[in-house]
All heavy atoms as an XYZ file, in Angstrom:
820
protein
N       8.585    -46.562      0.096
C       8.493    -45.626      1.185
C       9.876    -45.508      1.827
O      10.530    -46.489      2.083
C       7.477    -46.118      2.209
C       7.414    -45.191      3.387
S       6.569    -45.818      4.837
C       4.901    -45.880      4.353
N      10.266    -44.251      2.062
C      11.555    -43.982      2.685
C      11.300    -43.407      4.068
O      10.567    -42.436      4.230
C      12.375    -42.984      1.846
C      13.663    -42.653      2.542
C      12.609    -43.535      0.460
N      11.900    -44.020      5.047
C      11.769    -43.527      6.415
C      13.047    -42.807      6.798
O      14.138    -43.309      6.564
C      11.522    -44.689      7.384
C      10.218    -45.443      7.190
C      10.151    -46.606      8.164
C       9.035    -44.528      7.424
N      12.883    -41.640      7.349
C      14.046    -40.887      7.797
C      14.065    -40.829      9.309
O      13.029    -40.694      9.947
C      14.005    -39.466      7.242
C      14.153    -39.422      5.748
C      14.210    -37.997      5.241
O      14.474    -37.084      6.049
O      13.993    -37.813      4.057
N      15.240    -40.964      9.838
C      15.398    -40.895     11.276
C      15.280    -39.423     11.702
O      15.917    -38.546     11.122
C      16.765    -41.444     11.651
C      16.975    -41.536     13.152
C      18.299    -42.115     13.465
N      19.273    -41.030     13.215
C      20.552    -41.215     13.030
N      21.058    -42.409     13.006
N      21.351    -40.196     12.826
N      14.439    -39.131     12.687
C      14.338    -37.738     13.133
C      15.663    -37.276     13.734
O      16.372    -38.048     14.350
C      13.226    -37.761     14.180
C      13.032    -39.187     14.547
C      13.586    -40.032     13.430
N      15.979    -36.015     13.498
C      17.239    -35.492     14.029
C      17.107    -35.266     15.533
O      16.029    -35.052     16.066
C      17.629    -34.203     13.323
O      16.632    -33.236     13.504
N      18.226    -35.274     16.184
C      18.234    -35.111     17.634
C      17.896    -33.664     18.000
O      18.118    -32.744     17.211
C      19.606    -35.477     18.187
O      20.542    -34.497     17.798
N      17.371    -33.441     19.203
C      17.067    -32.063     19.629
C      18.304    -31.160     19.623
O      18.210    -29.987     19.294
C      16.525    -32.235     21.050
C      16.054    -33.642     21.124
C      16.926    -34.430     20.183
N      19.471    -31.714     19.958
C      20.693    -30.906     19.949
C      21.026    -30.437     18.535
O      21.409    -29.294     18.312
C      21.850    -31.697     20.528
N      20.866    -31.327     17.550
C      21.149    -30.961     16.158
C      20.151    -29.925     15.658
O      20.521    -28.975     14.983
C      21.129    -32.199     15.278
C      21.344    -31.874     13.813
C      21.983    -33.022     13.075
N      21.996    -32.830     11.653
C      22.843    -32.036     11.007
N      23.735    -31.353     11.682
N      22.796    -31.928      9.699
N      18.873    -30.103     15.984
C      17.866    -29.118     15.568
C      18.177    -27.750     16.164
O      18.072    -26.726     15.502
C      16.471    -29.577     15.988
C      15.882    -30.630     15.085
C      14.400    -30.807     15.348
N      14.110    -31.149     16.728
C      13.912    -32.387     17.184
N      13.975    -33.408     16.360
N      13.641    -32.589     18.453
N      18.588    -27.722     17.434
C      18.939    -26.462     18.085
C      20.148    -25.807     17.452
O      20.199    -24.593     17.273
N      21.133    -26.619     17.066
C      22.336    -26.076     16.426
C      21.998    -25.491     15.062
O      22.493    -24.425     14.700
C      23.395    -27.161     16.293
N      21.158    -26.163     14.316
C      20.765    -25.641     13.002
C      19.954    -24.361     13.151
O      20.148    -23.407     12.414
C      19.964    -26.696     12.239
C      20.744    -27.922     11.784
C      19.799    -28.949     11.181
C      21.817    -27.544     10.791
N      19.050    -24.324     14.096
C      18.215    -23.149     14.307
C      19.060    -21.955     14.749
O      18.839    -20.835     14.319
C      17.141    -23.450     15.341
C      16.129    -22.329     15.479
C      15.005    -22.663     16.448
N      14.309    -23.858     16.035
C      14.078    -24.899     16.838
N      14.480    -24.874     18.083
N      13.431    -25.956     16.395
N      20.050    -22.189     15.602
C      20.862    -21.079     16.096
C      21.717    -20.463     14.994
O      22.080    -19.306     15.066
C      21.751    -21.539     17.252
O      22.742    -22.424     16.773
N      22.039    -21.226     13.951
C      22.799    -20.657     12.831
C      21.899    -19.904     11.870
O      22.337    -19.009     11.177
C      23.537    -21.764     12.078
C      24.807    -22.172     12.787
C      25.601    -23.091     11.934
N      25.042    -24.430     12.129
C      25.233    -25.448     11.319
N      25.942    -25.300     10.246
N      24.719    -26.613     11.579
N      20.628    -20.249     11.809
C      19.719    -19.651     10.843
C      19.061    -18.374     11.364
O      18.826    -17.446     10.614
C      18.644    -20.652     10.450
N      18.735    -18.316     12.641
C      18.011    -17.184     13.195
C      18.913    -16.443     14.178
O      19.316    -17.006     15.181
C      16.730    -17.673     13.922
C      15.986    -16.499     14.523
C      15.846    -18.458     12.983
N      19.231    -15.163     13.888
C      20.075    -14.421     14.831
C      19.313    -14.121     16.115
O      18.111    -13.892     16.095
C      20.423    -13.134     14.082
C      19.316    -12.967     13.105
C      18.851    -14.365     12.738
N      20.010    -14.125     17.221
C      19.397    -13.786     18.493
C      19.205    -12.287     18.609
O      19.810    -11.501     17.875
N      18.370    -11.874     19.530
C      18.127    -10.445     19.701
C      19.388     -9.696     20.107
O      19.550     -8.523     19.769
C      17.038    -10.231     20.754
C      15.635    -10.629     20.328
C      14.671    -10.433     21.491
C      15.180     -9.833     19.132
N      20.298    -10.370     20.810
C      21.531     -9.700     21.222
C      22.463     -9.414     20.046
O      23.385     -8.626     20.164
C      22.256    -10.539     22.281
C      22.718    -11.870     21.787
N      21.878    -12.954     21.680
C      23.917    -12.289     21.351
C      22.554    -13.987     21.194
N      23.793    -13.612     20.987
N      22.224    -10.022     18.888
C      23.063     -9.798     17.712
C      22.574     -8.633     16.854
O      23.279     -8.185     15.961
C      23.114    -11.057     16.859
C      23.779    -12.231     17.544
C      23.713    -13.497     16.717
O      23.636    -13.389     15.477
O      23.727    -14.572     17.296
N      21.354     -8.165     17.070
C      20.810     -7.070     16.269
C      21.355     -5.742     16.777
O      21.632     -5.582     17.959
C      19.284     -7.085     16.338
C      18.632     -8.319     15.714
C      17.138     -8.305     15.979
C      18.915     -8.393     14.231
N      21.502     -4.761     15.877
C      22.075     -3.475     16.292
C      21.130     -2.724     17.223
O      19.917     -2.769     17.047
C      22.247     -2.725     14.972
C      21.291     -3.361     14.039
C      21.161     -4.791     14.464
N      21.671     -2.020     18.215
C      20.811     -1.223     19.103
C      20.260     -0.020     18.342
O      20.875      0.473     17.405
C      21.757     -0.783     20.217
C      23.108     -0.823     19.600
C      23.075     -1.919     18.576
N      19.093      0.442     18.716
C      18.453      1.582     18.058
C      18.515      2.803     18.954
O      18.127      2.766     20.113
C      16.987      1.259     17.737
C      16.851      0.229     16.668
C      17.241      0.837     15.323
N      17.348     -0.202     14.331
C      18.422     -0.414     13.603
N      19.476      0.330     13.736
N      18.454     -1.362     12.711
N      19.030      3.855     18.408
C      19.065      5.153     19.071
C      18.313      6.130     18.164
O      18.307      5.964     16.943
C      20.507      5.635     19.225
C      21.402      4.662     19.929
C      21.485      4.998     21.410
N      22.446      4.166     22.092
C      22.112      3.083     22.791
N      20.871      2.705     22.867
N      23.030      2.376     23.409
N      17.712      7.174     18.724
C      17.050      8.161     17.858
C      18.046      8.755     16.863
O      19.189      9.055     17.207
C      16.552      9.216     18.841
C      16.436      8.489     20.133
C      17.536      7.462     20.131
N      17.609      8.911     15.630
C      18.455      9.473     14.589
C      18.548     10.982     14.770
O      17.549     11.640     15.071
C      17.877      9.160     13.208
C      17.843      7.683     12.889
C      19.240      7.095     12.793
O      20.132      7.684     12.212
N      19.421      5.929     13.387
N      19.720     11.556     14.566
C      19.837     13.016     14.656
C      19.078     13.657     13.492
O      18.944     13.056     12.422
C      21.338     13.264     14.541
C      21.888     12.061     13.870
C      20.994     10.915     14.251
N      18.564     14.858     13.682
C      17.840     15.508     12.583
C      18.776     15.834     11.421
O      19.989     15.937     11.591
C      17.285     16.780     13.224
C      18.092     16.991     14.450
C      18.623     15.661     14.882
N      18.188     15.987     10.254
C      18.955     16.348      9.060
C      19.465     17.777      9.203
O      18.872     18.592      9.916
C      18.070     16.225      7.817
N      20.561     18.116      8.518
C      21.060     19.504      8.557
C      20.002     20.481      8.051
O      19.163     20.138      7.217
C      22.271     19.467      7.619
C      22.666     18.039      7.532
C      21.416     17.241      7.726
N      20.056     21.715      8.542
C      19.059     22.732      8.183
C      19.022     23.048      6.694
O      17.985     23.426      6.162
C      19.309     24.021      8.967
C      18.996     23.855     10.444
O      18.181     22.964     10.780
O      19.570     24.602     11.253
N      20.155     22.916      6.009
C      20.208     23.299      4.594
C      19.922     22.132      3.644
O      20.041     22.286      2.432
C      21.571     23.909      4.266
C      22.711     22.931      4.509
O      22.483     21.899      5.175
O      23.828     23.200      4.040
N      19.498     20.979      4.151
C      19.281     19.815      3.277
C      17.884     19.832      2.655
O      16.932     20.371      3.222
C      19.484     18.517      4.054
O      18.486     18.392      5.026
N      17.775     19.255      1.467
C      16.503     19.159      0.767
C      15.616     18.110      1.408
O      14.409     18.282      1.515
C      16.740     18.786     -0.714
O      17.655     19.721     -1.258
C      15.462     18.823     -1.507
N      16.218     16.994      1.815
C      15.483     15.904      2.465
C      15.676     16.040      3.968
O      16.789     16.104      4.464
C      15.988     14.527      1.976
C      15.269     13.415      2.704
C      15.817     14.393      0.483
N      14.548     16.082      4.683
C      14.602     16.229      6.140
C      13.709     15.183      6.780
O      12.735     14.743      6.182
C      14.138     17.620      6.550
C      14.975     18.722      5.930
C      14.626     20.099      6.420
N      14.501     20.224      7.854
C      15.529     20.318      8.708
N      16.753     20.272      8.265
N      15.319     20.451      9.993
N      14.068     14.768      7.975
C      13.224     13.859      8.737
C      13.074     14.408     10.141
O      13.943     15.086     10.658
C      13.788     12.447      8.760
C      15.211     12.364      9.222
C      15.662     12.249     10.512
C      16.369     12.414      8.408
N      17.030     12.215     10.542
C      17.494     12.312      9.257
C      16.586     12.536      7.032
C      18.796     12.327      8.787
C      17.885     12.548      6.570
C      18.968     12.439      7.428
N      11.924     14.141     10.707
C      11.627     14.631     12.045
C      10.980     13.502     12.831
O      10.107     12.791     12.309
C      10.666     15.819     11.956
C      10.276     16.379     13.288
C       9.265     17.503     13.154
O       9.013     17.970     12.036
O       8.726     17.896     14.195
N      11.408     13.330     14.050
C      10.816     12.312     14.921
C       9.491     12.864     15.431
O       9.456     13.853     16.150
C      11.774     12.013     16.069
C      11.377     10.843     16.893
C      12.498     10.504     17.852
N      12.049      9.507     18.793
C      12.589      9.309     19.958
N      13.637     10.024     20.334
N      12.129      8.385     20.755
N       8.389     12.211     15.043
C       7.061     12.702     15.409
C       6.405     11.856     16.488
O       5.351     12.209     16.997
C       6.142     12.803     14.171
C       5.990     11.460     13.488
C       6.653     13.859     13.213
C       4.972     11.432     12.367
N       7.005     10.727     16.805
C       6.504      9.854     17.857
C       7.686      9.062     18.386
O       8.779      9.118     17.807
C       5.422      8.922     17.298
C       4.534      8.311     18.385
O       4.781      8.582     19.574
O       3.605      7.570     18.032
N       7.486      8.303     19.421
C       8.599      7.572     20.015
C       9.213      6.566     19.038
O      10.397      6.266     19.112
C       8.162      6.878     21.322
C       9.378      6.409     22.089
C       7.198      5.737     21.057
C       9.120      6.121     23.540
N       8.433      6.088     18.090
C       8.931      5.086     17.137
C       8.568      5.421     15.690
O       8.396      4.544     14.860
C       8.401      3.707     17.505
C       6.879      3.649     17.531
O       6.240      4.701     17.349
O       6.334      2.554     17.733
N       8.466      6.722     15.360
C       8.055      7.107     14.010
C       8.744      8.392     13.570
O       8.873      9.341     14.330
C       6.545      7.294     13.959
C       6.014      7.645     12.577
C       4.505      7.570     12.535
N       4.100      6.218     12.906
C       3.059      5.954     13.691
N       2.317      6.918     14.161
N       2.765      4.703     13.990
N       9.193      8.404     12.311
C       9.788      9.589     11.689
C       8.940      9.988     10.485
O       8.406      9.140      9.775
C      11.206      9.287     11.186
C      12.193      9.004     12.282
C      12.361      7.726     12.778
C      12.979     10.024     12.816
C      13.267      7.450     13.783
C      13.887      9.765     13.826
C      14.025      8.475     14.303
O      14.921      8.215     15.303
N       8.840     11.291     10.258
C       8.213     11.815      9.052
C       9.345     12.309      8.155
O      10.232     13.028      8.603
C       7.286     12.967      9.397
C       6.619     13.593      8.184
C       5.768     14.785      8.585
O       6.298     15.684      9.280
O       4.595     14.811      8.202
N       9.310     11.923      6.868
C      10.351     12.313      5.922
C       9.747     13.306      4.937
O       8.687     13.061      4.353
C      10.921     11.084      5.174
C      11.998     11.504      4.186
C      11.459     10.061      6.163
N      10.446     14.447      4.751
C       9.992     15.488      3.827
C      11.080     15.758      2.792
O      12.257     15.769      3.128
C       9.691     16.782      4.582
C       8.557     16.671      5.548
C       8.398     17.963      6.359
N       7.065     18.019      6.909
C       6.074     18.746      6.392
N       6.289     19.510      5.356
N       4.887     18.718      6.938
N      10.659     15.969      1.575
C      11.566     16.364      0.488
C      11.049     17.684     -0.060
O       9.892     17.773     -0.481
C      11.604     15.303     -0.597
N      11.877     18.709     -0.014
C      11.499     20.065     -0.465
C      10.248     20.557      0.255
O       9.385     21.194     -0.348
C      11.289     20.071     -1.979
O      12.464     19.656     -2.632
N      10.115     20.214      1.517
C       8.994     20.685      2.322
C       7.716     19.885      2.197
O       6.732     20.190      2.861
N       7.701     18.863      1.361
C       6.504     18.039      1.152
C       6.720     16.667      1.786
O       7.758     16.045      1.567
C       6.210     17.879     -0.363
C       5.010     16.989     -0.595
C       6.019     19.232     -1.005
N       5.745     16.193      2.549
C       5.861     14.875      3.173
C       5.818     13.796      2.098
O       4.889     13.748      1.297
C       4.717     14.645      4.174
O       4.767     15.668      5.165
C       4.841     13.288      4.849
N       6.858     12.940      2.084
C       6.925     11.857      1.093
C       6.745     10.485      1.732
O       6.520      9.502      1.031
C       8.258     11.883      0.303
C       8.326     13.116     -0.571
C       9.452     11.784      1.220
N       6.840     10.411      3.059
C       6.650      9.117      3.695
C       6.987      9.145      5.173
O       7.284     10.196      5.752
N       6.946      7.940      5.741
C       7.176      7.769      7.168
C       8.076      6.564      7.379
O       8.122      5.658      6.552
C       5.843      7.548      7.892
C       4.886      8.689      7.706
C       4.035      8.732      6.606
C       4.851      9.739      8.612
C       3.164      9.780      6.414
C       3.983     10.800      8.428
C       3.138     10.820      7.334
N       8.787      6.570      8.498
C       9.618      5.430      8.869
C       9.225      5.029     10.287
O       9.351      5.831     11.218
C      11.117      5.767      8.802
C      11.500      6.169      7.371
C      11.954      4.585      9.282
C      12.908      6.697      7.231
N       8.710      3.818     10.428
C       8.377      3.273     11.742
C       9.546      2.434     12.231
O      10.152      1.699     11.450
C       7.127      2.391     11.674
C       5.843      3.194     11.604
O       5.876      4.409     11.883
O       4.795      2.603     11.278
N       9.852      2.529     13.507
C      10.906      1.713     14.113
C      10.212      0.586     14.860
O       9.476      0.825     15.823
C      11.779      2.545     15.070
C      12.891      1.695     15.647
C      12.332      3.761     14.355
N      10.417     -0.639     14.382
C       9.809     -1.819     14.990
C      10.943     -2.736     15.431
O      11.536     -3.433     14.613
C       8.868     -2.542     13.995
C       8.215     -3.734     14.667
C       7.828     -1.584     13.449
N      11.276     -2.679     16.708
C      12.423     -3.439     17.192
C      13.683     -2.874     16.562
O      13.980     -1.695     16.676
N      14.415     -3.723     15.857
C      15.645     -3.294     15.189
C      15.410     -2.972     13.715
O      16.343     -2.672     12.991
C      16.700     -4.382     15.308
N      14.174     -3.004     13.269
C      13.853     -2.850     11.848
C      13.209     -1.491     11.593
O      12.363     -1.036     12.352
C      12.894     -3.978     11.392
C      12.503     -3.809      9.935
C      13.517     -5.338     11.629
N      13.637     -0.848     10.504
C      12.996      0.367     10.022
C      11.999     -0.037      8.942
O      12.375     -0.626      7.925
C      14.023      1.342      9.435
C      14.986      1.873     10.458
C      16.313      1.482     10.440
C      14.564      2.760     11.431
C      17.211      1.973     11.373
C      15.459      3.260     12.369
C      16.777      2.864     12.346
N      10.722      0.262      9.156
C       9.667     -0.050      8.193
C       9.334      1.237      7.458
O       8.903      2.215      8.069
C       8.417     -0.628      8.888
C       7.325     -0.928      7.872
C       8.773     -1.889      9.667
N       9.530      1.231      6.139
C       9.351      2.421      5.308
C       7.937      2.433      4.737
O       7.503      1.465      4.114
C      10.382      2.428      4.154
C      10.197      3.656      3.289
C      11.792      2.351      4.707
N       7.241      3.547      4.951
C       5.889      3.734      4.432
C       5.907      4.934      3.484
O       6.279      6.036      3.896
C       4.907      3.983      5.571
C       4.870      2.896      6.646
C       4.116      3.372      7.868
C       4.262      1.637      6.091
N       5.522      4.725      2.236
C       5.534      5.792      1.233
C       4.148      6.400      1.107
O       3.155      5.681      0.987
C       5.990      5.230     -0.113
N       4.097      7.718      1.141
C       2.833      8.418      0.982
C       2.784      9.636      1.880
O       3.422      9.668      2.928
N       2.002     10.648      1.491
C       1.964     11.893      2.266
C       1.126     11.810      3.549
O       1.287     12.621      4.445
C       1.353     12.895      1.286
C       0.558     12.069      0.353
C       1.263     10.754      0.243
N       0.231     10.833      3.646
C      -0.597     10.665      4.845
C      -0.292      9.311      5.466
O      -0.296      8.286      4.776
C      -2.082     10.725      4.491
C      -2.560     12.097      4.132
C      -4.032     12.146      3.786
N      -4.858     11.244      4.581
C      -6.140     11.030      4.333
N      -6.725     11.628      3.317
N      -6.828     10.206      5.077
N      -0.109      9.292      6.778
C       0.251      8.041      7.446
C      -0.850      6.994      7.312
O      -0.567      5.818      7.078
C       0.562      8.290      8.928
C       1.005      7.032      9.626
C       2.297      6.568      9.478
C       0.123      6.296     10.405
C       2.720      5.398     10.094
C       0.528      5.134     11.026
C       1.826      4.687     10.865
O       2.221      3.523     11.470
N      -2.102      7.408      7.427
C      -3.206      6.445      7.383
C      -3.407      5.825      6.002
O      -4.110      4.832      5.858
C      -4.502      7.076      7.881
C      -4.973      8.228      7.006
O      -4.132      8.855      6.337
O      -6.193      8.499      7.007
N      -2.778      6.389      4.974
C      -2.904      5.848      3.618
C      -1.564      5.437      3.020
O      -1.505      5.021      1.868
C      -3.570      6.875      2.709
C      -4.979      7.160      3.148
C      -5.669      8.054      2.174
N      -7.078      7.752      2.253
C      -7.819      7.404      1.228
N      -7.299      7.331      0.043
N      -9.090      7.152      1.389
N      -0.499      5.574      3.779
C       0.840      5.234      3.280
C       0.961      3.728      3.071
O       0.354      2.933      3.786
C       1.899      5.720      4.259
N       1.769      3.353      2.084
C       1.950      1.957      1.697
C       3.361      1.511      2.073
O       4.332      2.218      1.803
C       1.742      1.796      0.169
C       1.985      0.370     -0.269
C       0.348      2.246     -0.220
N       3.455      0.323      2.673
C       4.772     -0.189      3.045
C       5.607     -0.423      1.795
O       5.181     -1.082      0.856
C       4.646     -1.485      3.835
C       5.982     -2.004      4.315
C       5.877     -3.226      5.212
O       4.882     -3.365      5.939
O       6.818     -4.031      5.159
N       6.827      0.121      1.806
C       7.707      0.014      0.648
C       8.928     -0.856      0.919
O       9.465     -1.464     -0.005
C       8.171      1.411      0.222
N       9.378     -0.916      2.172
C      10.632     -1.604      2.458
C      10.771     -1.829      3.951
O      10.228     -1.072      4.755
C      11.802     -0.730      1.966
C      13.225     -1.214      2.196
C      13.543     -2.386      1.278
C      14.200     -0.086      1.972
N      11.519     -2.870      4.302
C      11.970     -3.094      5.679
C      13.481     -3.242      5.632
O      13.994     -3.989      4.808
C      11.339     -4.350      6.273
C       9.845     -4.240      6.471
C       9.261     -5.471      7.126
O       9.970     -6.349      7.585
N       7.944     -5.518      7.166
N      14.187     -2.516      6.488
C      15.639     -2.533      6.470
C      16.192     -2.306      7.876
O      15.469     -1.832      8.762
C      16.187     -1.455      5.503
O      17.604     -1.525      5.469
C      15.749     -0.071      5.892
N      17.461     -2.627      8.053
C      18.140     -2.383      9.317
C      18.944     -1.082      9.294
O      19.539     -0.698     10.287
C      19.082     -3.551      9.652
C      18.411     -4.894      9.896
C      19.462     -5.990     10.074
C      17.491     -4.843     11.091
N      18.950     -0.381      8.153
C      19.771      0.818      7.960
C      18.872      2.040      7.729
O      18.084      2.068      6.780
C      20.701      0.588      6.769
C      21.708      1.701      6.578
O      21.680      2.698      7.322
O      22.541      1.564      5.662
N      19.007      3.055      8.572
C      18.169      4.248      8.454
C      18.406      4.977      7.137
O      17.467      5.465      6.506
C      18.407      5.189      9.636
C      17.452      6.345      9.684
C      16.166      6.181     10.162
C      17.832      7.605      9.246
C      15.273      7.241     10.205
C      16.955      8.675      9.284
C      15.668      8.501      9.768
N      19.652      5.069      6.692
C      19.955      5.767      5.432
C      19.269      5.091      4.252
O      18.745      5.764      3.360
C      21.463      5.820      5.211
N      19.242      3.773      4.244
C      18.554      3.035      3.175
C      17.055      3.320      3.238
O      16.393      3.482      2.209
C      18.842      1.514      3.283
C      17.982      0.717      2.330
C      20.317      1.241      3.045
N      16.515      3.406      4.443
C      15.090      3.695      4.609
C      14.742      5.072      4.040
O      13.751      5.223      3.318
C      14.718      3.617      6.085
N      15.569      6.074      4.326
C      15.318      7.421      3.805
C      15.441      7.422      2.277
O      14.611      8.005      1.578
C      16.273      8.447      4.444
C      16.166      9.798      3.761
C      15.985      8.576      5.934
N      16.468      6.763      1.752
C      16.658      6.703      0.296
C      15.484      6.033     -0.410
O      15.159      6.377     -1.545
C      17.948      5.961     -0.052
C      19.188      6.786      0.263
O      19.062      8.016      0.394
O      20.278      6.188      0.378
N      14.842      5.073      0.245
C      13.745      4.326     -0.383
C      12.531      5.208     -0.679
O      11.786      4.932     -1.619
C      13.332      3.156      0.506
N      12.324      6.250      0.100
C      11.148      7.099     -0.142
C      11.500      8.494     -0.640
O      10.623      9.313     -0.853
C      10.259      7.211      1.125
C      11.062      7.609      2.339
C       9.474      5.969      1.348
C      10.246      7.793      3.590
N      12.780      8.749     -0.856
C      13.211     10.030     -1.388
C      13.019     10.038     -2.905
O      13.443      9.109     -3.584
C      14.689     10.282     -1.049
O      14.837     10.235      0.372
C      15.146     11.627     -1.550
N      12.368     11.050     -3.451
C      12.189     11.106     -4.908
C      13.526     11.119     -5.646
O      14.520     11.640     -5.138
C      11.449     12.428     -5.132
C      10.851     12.779     -3.809
C      11.754     12.179     -2.774
N      13.539     10.536     -6.831
C      14.756     10.487     -7.650
C      15.238     11.908     -7.937
O      14.448     12.816     -8.171
C      14.480      9.757     -8.957
N      16.554     12.086     -7.883
C      17.129     13.392     -8.162
C      17.250     14.282     -6.942
O      17.810     15.359     -7.017
N      16.710     13.845     -5.810
C      16.803     14.626     -4.584
C      17.999     14.129     -3.798
O      18.138     12.938     -3.565
C      15.539     14.455     -3.730
O      14.398     14.740     -4.529
C      15.554     15.386     -2.532
N      18.857     15.022     -3.414
C      20.058     14.619     -2.673
C      19.757     14.540     -1.193
O      19.215     15.471     -0.610
C      21.203     15.603     -2.933
C      21.685     15.530     -4.359
C      23.030     16.196     -4.519
O      23.770     16.297     -3.521
O      23.348     16.596     -5.640
N      20.104     13.398     -0.611
C      19.916     13.173      0.819
C      21.194     13.567      1.531
O      22.284     13.264      1.073
C      19.608     11.700      1.084
C      19.266     11.425      2.521
C      19.079      9.953      2.778
N      20.312      9.207      2.630
C      21.295      9.161      3.516
N      21.202      9.828      4.633
N      22.364      8.459      3.291
N      21.087     14.243      2.675
C      22.285     14.612      3.415
C      22.954     13.396      4.010
O      22.321     12.387      4.280
C      21.764     15.546      4.508
C      20.340     15.145      4.688
C      19.877     14.690      3.332
N      24.256     13.477      4.204
C      25.001     12.405      4.864
C      24.754     12.552      6.362
O      25.068     13.577      6.951
C      26.510     12.512      4.567
C      26.762     12.586      3.076
C      27.253     11.369      5.223
C      26.378     11.360      2.302
N      24.183     11.512      6.971
C      23.872     11.591      8.407
C      24.890     10.839      9.206
O      25.475      9.919      8.792
C      22.492     11.034      8.672
């Protein structure tokens, strides 16, 4: 049997602070500007924390804003959409549900 000495509370706190970022370290969230009028992929803010993404006029998914995280839901209906990705970057979120071959505008 091997007995290990428990680590001190100060050491546990130091290890935890390096592993988990504080809320002040996460990027602030501002509403995303709408896509240009001539783009194939468009997104529209439909709620205080939700975007609808359309490609060629067809809804391809939704992006929920949960704190500092963008949660990507793929599917034409919100109540049946499936979570596809969680990311801190809005452009990555849009790319995740954009059909292959569709060009996304630079936002």
